[in-house]
N, C-alpha and C positions, 0 to 999 in steps of 0.2 A: 606677213606670212613668218613666222617661226621654222629655222632649218634647221638642217646637221648633215655638216661637213664629210667627208671622207675623202681623203689621201693616199696616193699611190706613187710611191717613184717610181722611176723607169729606168735607174741606173744604180749603181753601187753606191758613188759617190755621194748621190741624192739620199740614199738609205740612209747614209751615216749621218749624215745633214738632221735630216728629221729625228733618229733619234737622239743625236747630241742637244736637241732642240727642247724635246719633250722630256730628257732628263731635268736640262739647267729650269723647266720651268715646275719639275719634282721637285728641286731644291730650295727656288723661294717659298716652295709652298711652304717646306720643313720648316726653313730659319726663321719663317714670321711668327713661327709657336717657342713657347717659352721650356715646353716643357721637357721630360729625359729622352721620353717616344719621340719628339718633334728631333733634337739634335741625334736620337739616334737615326733616323731616316734620314737627315742630312749630309751624316757623314757614309753611310752606306750608299747613298746618290752619288758624293764627290768621288769613290771610289770605283764606282760602275763608270762614271766621267770617267777616271785616269785609265784604267784596264780597257774602256774602246779606241779612245785616243792613243793609245800603246802598239793597239794590236796595226794600223797603221797608220802611213807612212800621211798623216792626217794634213801639214802640213801643206805640205805638195801639191796636195789635194786642192787642196784652199788658195793656193796662190794663181793652181789653173784653172778655177773658177774665175778668180777675181779678174784674170787677162783674160777670159774669154767677154766673159761681161763690158770689159771696157772697149771690148774691142769692139764689139753688136750694138755698143752705146753710143761709141765717137760716128758708125753710121749714120747715124740718124742728126749731126750737127749741120746737115743742109739741109735737115726737112723742116720747109716756113712750120709747120702746123705743130710743132714740138719748143717747148718751150724751153728757150736756151739757157735761161739765170738754174733755171731747177737741174736741168740735164747737164751743166758745168759744175754745179752743187756735186751732183751724185757721183761723176764723174770724177771730181777731188779726192772724194770719200774712200773710191773704192782706190786712188789711189793711195790715199793714206796708211787704209789698211796692208798692200801690199807692201810700204816700205818700213812699218813696224813688224811688219812677221820675216822678210831678208834681214832687217837690222836683227833680229832677235837668232843668235846662232846654237840656244837650247830650245829643248824639242817641248812642245808645252805638259807642263806639273812636272816641269822636273824634281822640281822641290820635295815631292809627295813621293816620287818614287825611293826613296831616301829615307824618309820617314820609317822607323821604327814600332811609332808605335801605329800609324796607319798600317804600316806591313803586318804589324799581329793581326791584328783585326781581318784585316783583306783575307790573311792563310784561315780565319774562323766561320768566316761567309759562308761557302762552301757546307759546311755541316750544320745538315738540321737542328737549330737551336744554336750554334754555336759561341755565341758571340753571349751567354747569358752570364751573370755574373759569377757564378763556380770557375767557368772558363777561364776568364781573361777580369781578374779580380782586378788590374791596372784601368782595365776599361769602364769598369764597376765606379772605380773613385775618381777618375774624369766625369764623369757624368753626375758624382752632385755638385760639383764643383756650383756658382751663381750662374742664374741662364746669360744673364749681360757676356760672363767671361767664355761658355762656350760658344757662345754665336760670334761674338768674336774669333775668336779661333777658327771656328769654321768656314767665318766669312775670307777670313786669311786667307784658308785653303785655296777656296775655288777661285780667288783673286786672280790665279793664275793663269786662270783661262778664257780673261777677261776679254783681250784679242781676239782670241779664236770665237769667243762666242759671239761678237758686238759682228764677229765678218760672217760668219756661218746667218745671224739674223738678216743682213742687209742682202745676202744671194737669195734667203726663200724670198724674202719681199719683194726684192726686185722678180725674182720665178713666178711668185704667187699673183703679182698685179699686172702679166705682161699678159695674160688674157681676161679676154670676154669670157663670162656664162654663157652656153647657148640650152634651148630644152630639147632632149631627142626623146628620143620613146623604144625601150628594153620591151619587143615582142614578148607572148610569152618569159616574160623575167631575163631574156639575153639580148646583150647586146656585142656586137662585134665590131671594130673600126679600123683598117690597113693606117699605119703611119710612115712617113715617110722623111727614110735614114739617114736622108742629109740636111734636114732641121728637125731633128728630133727632140717628140717632146720628155719633159723633165719631171715634172708631176700631172697626175692628173685628178683634179678635184670632182669627185661626184656630193651635189647637194640632193636633198628629201625633203620635204613636210615634216614637219616635227613629229608628227601623228600619223607617219605611214608607219605601218607596222611589219618592213623589212629592211635589210639592209643590203649594200651590194659586198661581195666581193672580188676582188679585181687581180688580174694576171697579165700580167705584158713585161712587151722589151725592147727594143729599137726597131721590130717592124709594125707591134699589130698588140689588139689590147683587147682583154673578153671582160666583162661584165656580168655577173650573174646576181641575181638579186636573190637573197632568200631570208627564210621567215622562222624566227624559231617558236613551234607552238607550245613548248612547255621546257622547262630547265632540263628534264629529263632525258630528252630525245634529242636525235639528230635534226639540225635546221633541213630544210628542204627550197630547192628552188620552186619560185612561185611560178603559178601556171594562168597569167593576168596580165596585161600589158603595165611596163610603168615608165608614167614620165617623172622625166628628174634634168637636173639641170649637170652640164660637164661643161669644164675646163679644161682644156688641152695645154699645159704652163708652158712655152718655151720661151726663152731668148739668147 
């Protein structure tokens, strides 16, 4: 059965990680194209990544999460049901990421911060249509270069985030793999559950059959979460909560 999954972070650290994961996937897609529009989309996404990283001390947040995962997994070493070879491999990877982040004293994407070409484009992205050729002739000139040259330059720019990206990908994969999905029932389209603040859920995952004609709106925090299943009758009206029972798969991911 084909399913559609929805994810909701339950803390700000994971929220930032999920947004960056999305932006990296978006950049990858654009970098696979050869048109000037692909290059535009890729560069604007790289700017978004840099802007998001610049707003928070992301290196500290990643290091805290890597340390927390290492402590949690170390407690499993004496569990006979755990594959020690696989567990030690994961622990070595976590340790490797921590060492790389500690050894690099420069902030993520530091080279882009002082790149005048990117700065000139960033300043115009807040203006509707602000990056058109009449406003940024230098950008238009760069876009006329060969697709190979543009892709090489863009790939070099985004590579400054490689360690951060790989660390976040591993953290999110470990969190997602930590839970086994369970079937639940939302009576009249509403579901609520209390959480243990001492063992907080980090990502809530809701899965529905692809043919289901509603979607979940999830809100929550450290102590509880609620799910309301909404239906959009058409694109001109506001969505409404369904008035029927909805079966769904739920994973409360924590590690």
